[in-house]
C-alpha positions in Angstrom: 0.0 0.0 0.0 1.3 3.4 -0.9 0.7 6.6 1.2 1.2 10.1 -0.1 1.8 13.4 1.7 1.7 16.5 -0.3 1.0 17.0 -4.0 4.4 16.3 -5.5 6.4 13.0 -5.6 9.3 14.4 -3.5 6.8 14.7 -0.6 5.8 11.0 -0.8 5.8 9.2 2.5 5.4 5.5 2.9 4.2 5.4 6.5 0.9 7.3 6.1 -1.5 8.6 8.7 -1.6 5.9 11.4 -5.4 5.9 12.1 -6.3 5.6 8.4 -3.6 3.1 7.8 -4.9 0.9 10.7 -8.4 0.9 9.3 -7.2 0.3 5.7 -5.5 -2.9 6.9 -8.6 -4.2 8.7 -7.4 -3.1 12.1 -3.8 -4.1 12.1 -0.8 -1.7 12.3 2.8 -2.7 12.2 1.9 -6.4 12.4 -0.1 -5.9 15.6 -3.9 -6.1 15.7 -5.4 -3.0 17.3 -9.0 -3.4 16.2 -10.9 -6.6 15.4 -11.8 -7.1 11.8 -15.5 -7.2 12.9 -15.0 -3.7 14.5 -13.5 -2.3 11.3 -16.3 -3.8 9.2 -18.9 -2.2 11.5 -17.2 1.2 11.5 -17.0 1.1 7.7 -20.5 -0.3 6.9 -23.6 1.8 6.4 -25.4 2.2 9.7 -27.8 5.0 8.6 -31.2 4.2 7.1 -32.4 4.7 3.6 -34.0 8.1 4.5 -30.6 9.6 5.1 -28.9 10.8 1.8 -25.3 10.5 3.1 -24.3 7.1 4.3 -22.5 6.8 7.7 -20.9 4.1 9.7 -19.7 4.7 13.2 -18.0 8.1 12.9 -17.2 7.6 9.2 -18.8 8.5 6.0 -19.3 5.4 3.8 -19.1 5.3 0.0 -22.0 4.0 -2.1 -21.8 1.2 -3.1 -20.8 -0.1 0.3 -17.3 -1.5 0.7 -15.7 0.8 -1.8 -14.4 3.5 0.6 -14.9 5.5 3.7 -13.5 8.6 5.4 -14.1 11.5 7.6 -14.3 15.2 6.8 -13.2 17.8 9.3 -13.6 21.5 9.9 -13.0 23.9 7.1 -12.9 21.3 4.3 -10.2 18.9 5.6 -10.8 15.3 4.5 -9.4 11.8 5.0 -10.5 9.2 2.5 -9.7 5.5 2.2 -10.4 4.0 -1.3 -10.9 0.3 -0.3 -10.8 -1.0 -3.8 -7.4 0.5 -4.6 -6.0 0.4 -1.0 -5.2 4.1 -1.3 -5.5 6.8 1.4 -5.7 10.5 0.7 -5.6 13.3 3.4 -6.7 16.7 2.1 -5.6 19.4 4.5 -6.9 22.9 3.9 -8.5 25.6 6.0 -11.2 27.2 4.0 -14.8 28.2 4.8 -16.4 28.3 1.4 -14.5 28.0 -1.9 -15.3 30.6 -4.6 -16.4 29.4 -8.1 -15.6 25.7 -8.6 -13.3 25.5 -5.7 -15.6 23.2 -3.8 -14.6 20.5 -6.3 -11.0 20.7 -5.3 -11.1 17.7 -2.9 -12.5 15.5 -5.6 -9.9 16.8 -8.1 -7.1 16.2 -5.5 -8.3 12.6 -5.0 -8.4 11.9 -8.7 -4.9 13.4 -9.3 -3.3 11.6 -6.3 -4.8 8.3 -7.5 -3.6 8.9 -11.1 -0.1 9.8 -9.9 0.4 7.3 -7.1 -2.3 4.7 -7.3 -1.6 1.0 -7.9 
């Protein structure tokens, strides 16, 4: 699995963000089990009903279709996303309260560019 920090290859880092890395490996980190596989599955499975537009597990947003990814957005547009199919993690760190024009699409563009540049 490859982890990326920053937007240019010189800033690549193979250790990644520990919390996301632990979840992306079904609860293990550095060869040690920290969370049971059942706990990770429950955290990353849809727990909200069909009436809720955005799908959430326990503290994480969950991709649709289920099992393809999950993440957590923070204040001022920060975002961590695990692409389960590609075993790829992105961390988008910005501090912005409302992007002008098409700036709100920047997180999606960042994810696509990171996956194209560094994905497996």
